[in-house]
C-alpha positions as CSV (number, residue, x, y, z in Angstrom):
1,M,-30.4,9.9,14.5
2,S,-31.2,10.6,18.1
3,N,-30.1,14.2,17.7
4,C,-32.6,15.1,15.0
5,S,-36.3,15.8,15.1
6,S,-39.0,13.6,13.6
7,R,-39.5,16.2,10.9
8,E,-35.8,16.2,10.0
9,L,-35.8,12.4,9.8
10,V,-38.8,12.4,7.5
11,D,-37.3,15.1,5.3
12,T,-34.0,13.1,5.1
13,V,-35.8,9.9,4.2
14,I,-37.8,11.7,1.5
15,S,-34.6,13.3,0.1
16,A,-32.8,10.0,0.0
17,A,-35.8,8.3,-1.7
18,S,-35.8,10.9,-4.4
19,G,-32.1,10.4,-5.0
20,E,-30.9,13.6,-3.4
21,S,-27.5,13.7,-1.6
22,L,-27.7,13.6,2.1
23,L,-24.3,15.3,2.5
24,S,-23.4,18.9,1.8
25,P,-21.0,19.3,-1.1
26,A,-18.2,20.3,1.2
27,V,-18.7,17.2,3.4
28,A,-19.0,15.0,0.4
29,S,-15.8,16.4,-1.2
30,S,-13.9,15.9,2.1
31,L,-15.3,12.4,2.5
32,L,-14.2,11.4,-1.1
33,M,-10.7,12.8,-0.5
34,E,-10.3,10.7,2.6
35,L,-11.7,7.6,0.8
36,E,-9.2,8.1,-2.0
37,K,-6.4,8.2,0.6
38,L,-7.6,5.0,2.2
39,V,-7.9,3.2,-1.1
40,R,-4.5,4.2,-2.2
41,H,-3.0,3.2,1.2
42,N,-4.7,-0.2,1.1
43,E,-3.9,-1.2,-2.4
44,P,-1.2,-3.8,-2.6
45,G,2.1,-2.0,-3.1
46,A,0.5,1.4,-2.8
47,V,3.0,2.6,-0.3
48,G,5.6,0.7,-2.2
49,I,9.2,1.5,-2.1
50,R,8.8,4.0,0.7
51,A,7.6,1.3,3.0
52,L,10.7,-0.8,2.7
53,S,13.1,-0.8,5.6
54,R,16.8,-0.1,5.1
55,R,17.6,-3.8,5.4
56,E,14.8,-4.8,2.9
57,R,16.3,-2.3,0.4
58,E,19.7,-4.0,0.9
59,V,18.1,-7.4,0.3
60,L,16.3,-6.1,-2.8
61,S,19.5,-4.8,-4.3
62,L,21.1,-8.2,-3.7
63,V,18.0,-9.8,-5.4
64,A,18.8,-7.6,-8.4
65,E,22.3,-9.0,-8.5
66,G,20.8,-12.5,-8.8
67,L,22.2,-13.8,-5.6
68,N,20.6,-16.8,-3.8
69,N,19.5,-16.8,-0.1
70,R,22.7,-18.4,1.1
71,A,24.8,-15.6,-0.5
72,F,22.5,-12.9,0.9
73,A,22.8,-14.4,4.4
74,S,26.6,-14.6,4.1
75,R,26.9,-11.0,2.9
76,L,24.5,-9.5,5.4
77,Y,25.5,-11.7,8.3
78,I,22.0,-13.0,8.9
79,S,20.3,-16.4,8.6
80,E,18.8,-17.8,5.5
81,N,15.4,-17.7,7.3
82,T,15.8,-14.0,8.0
83,V,16.6,-13.5,4.3
84,K,13.4,-15.4,3.4
85,N,11.4,-13.2,5.8
86,H,12.8,-10.0,4.2
87,V,12.0,-11.2,0.7
88,R,8.4,-12.1,1.8
89,N,8.0,-8.7,3.4
90,I,9.3,-7.0,0.2
91,H,6.8,-8.9,-1.9
92,E,3.9,-8.0,0.5
93,K,4.9,-4.3,0.6
94,L,5.4,-4.0,-3.1
95,G,2.3,-6.1,-4.0
96,V,4.4,-8.4,-6.2
97,H,4.5,-12.2,-6.5
98,N,8.2,-12.9,-7.2
99,R,11.7,-11.5,-7.1
100,M,11.7,-10.4,-10.7
101,E,8.5,-8.3,-10.2
102,A,10.1,-6.8,-7.1
103,V,13.2,-5.8,-9.1
104,V,11.2,-4.4,-11.9
105,R,9.1,-2.3,-9.5
106,A,12.2,-1.1,-7.7
107,V,13.7,0.0,-11.0
108,R,10.5,1.8,-12.1
109,E,10.3,3.6,-8.7
110,G,13.9,4.7,-8.9
111,L,15.3,2.7,-6.0
112,L,17.5,0.5,-8.3
113,K,19.4,1.6,-11.3
114,I,20.2,-0.7,-14.2
115,A,23.9,-0.8,-14.8
């Protein structure tokens, strides 16, 4: 605002009051495209499968096998608490609430195949 003249400010206020756009079509289009990217990025699970680490993908494949945390820990040579952390991270990244939803999402996204 400090870079515009009083006349420009008055014209802008009048334009806004009459419902006119304050942005050029090119700027408005660019702004909308950036906003769409932000919305997609911030939606739960928007990044989805791509956001999972290699280890989280391993854990998810074991979830699909129906193993419990103790079995995960034994197979992956990690603690049960680490397994729980991986499962929690998977849920957050995929925007799901339980293991079944995580597996369904992974199948839909092509990470896991149904045998």
